[in-house]
C-alpha positions as CSV (number, residue, x, y, z in Angstrom):
1,D,-0.2,0.3,0.1
2,A,1.6,3.2,-1.4
3,Q,-0.8,5.3,1.7
4,N,-1.5,7.6,-1.0
5,D,-5.2,8.4,0.3
6,Q,-7.5,10.6,-0.6
7,I,-5.6,12.9,-3.0
8,R,-7.9,15.1,-5.3
9,I,-6.7,16.5,-8.7
10,H,-9.0,19.2,-9.8
11,H,-9.0,21.7,-12.4
12,N,-5.8,21.3,-14.0
13,H,-5.3,21.3,-17.9
14,I,-3.2,18.6,-18.4
15,A,-2.1,18.4,-22.2
16,Q,0.5,17.2,-24.5
17,N,2.5,14.8,-21.7
18,G,3.4,11.3,-22.4
19,N,5.1,7.9,-21.1
20,T,7.2,5.3,-22.9
21,N,6.9,2.8,-20.1
22,G,4.1,2.2,-17.9
23,T,0.4,3.2,-17.7
24,G,-1.5,7.3,-18.2
25,G,0.0,9.5,-20.2
26,G,-1.8,12.3,-18.4
27,I,-2.9,11.2,-15.1
28,S,-1.3,7.5,-13.4
29,L,-3.4,6.5,-10.2
30,H,-1.2,3.0,-8.4
31,V,-1.8,1.1,-5.8
32,G,-3.0,2.4,-2.7
33,A,-4.6,6.0,-3.6
34,D,-7.8,4.7,-1.5
35,A,-10.7,7.3,-1.7
36,Y,-9.0,9.6,-4.6
37,D,-11.2,12.3,-6.8
38,V,-10.0,13.4,-10.3
39,Q,-12.3,15.9,-11.1
40,K,-13.1,18.5,-13.6
41,N,-9.8,18.1,-15.5
42,W,-9.0,19.2,-19.1
43,I,-7.0,16.4,-20.1
44,C,-6.0,16.6,-23.7
45,G,-3.5,15.1,-26.8
46,N,-1.6,12.9,-24.1
47,F,0.3,9.7,-25.2
48,S,1.0,6.4,-23.8
49,K,3.0,3.1,-25.2
50,G,1.2,1.3,-22.2
51,N,-2.4,1.4,-21.5
52,G,-4.1,4.8,-20.5
53,G,-3.9,7.9,-23.1
54,G,-5.5,10.0,-20.6
55,I,-6.0,8.6,-16.9
56,A,-5.1,4.9,-15.9
57,H,-5.9,3.5,-12.8
58,F,-3.7,0.8,-11.9
59,G,-3.7,-1.7,-9.5
60,R,-6.0,-1.6,-6.1
61,S,-7.3,1.8,-5.0
62,N,-10.6,1.4,-3.3
63,G,-13.2,4.0,-4.1
64,G,-11.9,6.0,-6.6
65,L,-14.0,8.9,-8.4
66,I,-13.0,9.7,-11.5
67,E,-15.8,12.6,-12.7
68,D,-16.7,15.3,-14.9
69,N,-13.7,15.4,-16.7
70,H,-13.2,16.4,-20.6
71,I,-10.9,13.2,-22.1
72,I,-9.9,14.5,-25.6
73,F,-7.4,13.5,-28.6
74,N,-5.4,11.0,-26.1
75,E,-3.4,8.0,-28.0
76,I,-2.0,5.0,-26.9
77,F,0.3,2.8,-29.2
78,N,2.6,0.1,-29.5
79,Q,3.1,-2.0,-31.9
80,M,5.5,-4.6,-29.9
81,P,5.1,-8.1,-30.4
82,G,2.7,-9.1,-27.4
83,T,1.7,-6.1,-26.6
84,A,-1.7,-4.4,-27.1
85,P,-2.2,-1.1,-24.9
86,S,-6.0,-0.3,-24.3
87,G,-8.4,2.2,-22.9
88,A,-7.2,5.7,-24.9
89,G,-9.7,7.7,-22.5
90,V,-9.7,5.6,-19.4
91,F,-7.9,2.7,-18.1
92,I,-9.0,0.9,-15.2
93,G,-6.9,-2.7,-14.3
94,G,-5.7,-4.2,-11.6
95,Q,-2.0,-5.5,-11.6
96,P,-0.9,-9.0,-12.7
97,A,-1.5,-11.5,-10.1
98,L,1.3,-11.7,-7.1
99,Q,-0.1,-14.2,-5.3
100,T,-2.3,-18.1,-5.0
101,A,-5.4,-17.1,-3.9
102,T,-6.6,-19.4,-0.6
103,N,-9.6,-20.9,-1.6
104,T,-9.3,-21.6,-5.8
105,G,-5.5,-22.1,-5.6
106,L,-5.6,-19.8,-9.2
107,M,-3.0,-17.2,-9.6
108,L,-5.4,-13.7,-9.3
109,S,-5.3,-10.2,-9.1
110,S,-5.9,-8.2,-6.1
111,G,-8.5,-6.4,-8.6
112,T,-9.1,-2.5,-8.5
113,G,-11.5,-1.7,-5.6
114,N,-14.7,0.2,-6.4
115,V,-14.4,2.7,-9.0
116,T,-16.6,4.9,-10.7
117,V,-16.4,6.7,-13.6
118,D,-18.9,9.4,-14.1
119,A,-20.1,12.3,-16.0
120,H,-17.1,12.8,-19.0
121,I,-16.9,14.0,-22.5
122,V,-14.7,11.1,-23.8
123,R,-13.9,12.5,-27.6
124,G,-11.5,11.6,-30.4
125,N,-9.2,9.4,-28.5
126,L,-7.1,6.5,-30.4
127,A,-6.3,3.1,-29.0
128,G,-4.1,2.5,-32.0
129,A,-3.6,-1.1,-31.5
130,G,-5.6,-2.4,-28.7
131,D,-9.3,-2.5,-27.1
132,G,-11.1,0.8,-25.6
133,S,-10.9,3.8,-27.6
134,A,-13.0,5.5,-24.6
135,I,-13.0,3.2,-21.9
136,R,-11.1,0.1,-20.8
137,V,-12.0,-2.1,-17.9
138,D,-9.3,-4.8,-17.3
139,T,-9.4,-7.2,-14.3
140,A,-11.4,-5.7,-12.1
141,N,-12.0,-8.6,-9.9
142,G,-9.8,-11.6,-8.7
143,L,-8.8,-12.2,-5.0
144,D,-12.1,-10.4,-3.9
145,V,-14.2,-13.1,-5.7
146,D,-12.0,-15.8,-4.0
147,R,-12.6,-14.8,-0.9
148,S,-16.4,-14.7,-1.4
149,L,-17.0,-18.1,-3.8
150,D,-21.1,-17.6,-2.8
151,A,-21.6,-14.6,-5.4
152,R,-22.7,-12.6,-2.3
153,G,-19.5,-10.6,-2.2
154,P,-18.6,-7.8,-1.7
155,W,-16.9,-8.0,-4.8
156,Y,-15.3,-5.1,-6.2
157,N,-17.3,-2.9,-8.6
158,V,-17.0,-0.3,-11.7
159,N,-19.8,1.8,-12.3
160,V,-19.4,3.9,-15.7
161,F,-22.5,6.4,-15.2
162,N,-23.7,9.4,-17.4
163,N,-21.1,9.3,-19.9
164,M,-20.6,11.0,-23.7
165,M,-18.3,8.7,-25.6
166,D,-18.1,9.7,-29.2
167,N,-15.7,10.0,-31.9
168,N,-13.4,7.5,-30.5
169,V,-11.2,4.8,-33.1
170,A,-9.5,1.7,-31.8
171,G,-7.5,-0.6,-33.4
172,V,-9.1,-4.0,-32.5
173,A,-12.4,-2.9,-30.5
174,G,-14.7,-1.2,-28.8
175,A,-15.6,2.1,-27.4
176,I,-15.9,0.7,-24.2
177,S,-14.1,-2.8,-23.3
178,V,-14.5,-4.9,-20.1
179,S,-12.5,-8.3,-19.5
180,D,-12.0,-10.4,-16.8
181,S,-14.5,-8.2,-14.5
182,L,-17.6,-9.1,-13.1
183,E,-19.2,-6.5,-11.4
184,V,-19.2,-3.8,-14.0
185,V,-22.9,-1.2,-14.3
186,I,-22.7,0.4,-17.5
187,R,-25.5,3.2,-17.6
188,N,-27.2,5.8,-18.9
189,N,-24.3,6.6,-21.5
190,T,-24.3,7.9,-25.2
191,V,-21.6,5.9,-27.1
192,A,-21.8,7.1,-31.0
193,N,-19.6,7.6,-34.1
194,N,-16.8,5.2,-33.1
195,D,-14.8,3.8,-35.5
196,S,-13.0,0.2,-35.1
197,T,-10.1,-0.3,-37.9
198,A,-9.3,-3.9,-37.1
199,T,-6.0,-3.3,-37.5
200,G,-4.5,-4.4,-34.4
201,S,-2.4,-7.9,-34.2
202,Q,-5.5,-9.0,-31.9
203,A,-8.3,-8.5,-34.8
204,F,-6.1,-11.2,-37.4
205,D,-6.6,-14.5,-37.5
206,I,-3.9,-17.0,-36.6
207,A,-4.9,-19.4,-39.4
208,N,-4.8,-16.6,-42.1
209,P,-2.5,-13.5,-41.0
210,N,-3.7,-11.7,-44.4
211,L,-6.8,-11.0,-43.2
212,S,-8.4,-8.8,-40.1
213,I,-11.6,-10.1,-38.7
214,P,-13.8,-6.8,-38.3
215,Q,-14.5,-6.0,-35.2
216,P,-17.4,-4.0,-32.8
217,A,-16.7,-0.3,-32.9
218,G,-19.2,0.5,-29.8
């Protein structure tokens, strides 16, 4: 735990930043930033070779709120074989598994903690080689499910409410992309005019590497 709780990032102009190794071109939130608020920022034109061009929440930080930001024209891209960075606007993801789960014996992520993504304009972002041109949720759950296998929880949840996601482009699939996450609620959003180019490596058929498979854009 980084013991970096209750930070508030608000009313900033965060533009034209980048990284070549890591997550979050504009804002990076890593393990132990419990109960953070990221509100009313202008996050524009940032670049990452990893996940999260605009904002990245990576690892377990419980009770995070990302609210009422303009997240526009951010980009992620990496053509290294085996990589597919995702979430050009916002990335919410758990760290890779670090320990064996008690009940199942599986290697499971510690998850993301509870996170809410609410009331944004997410526009014109590019996930050049991966999924989720607007928002990507990846491995939000893991050890929390192992501790409560009877489906009564509490399991970590990610809420995506009241966002305008339009004119974003993915090299593989989806304005919104969700993977390995059980308690995700996507409600009252507008998802319009997004595109998939199906040019990322994951869009190609292994048996026929010269032919890509059409992918969903929304």
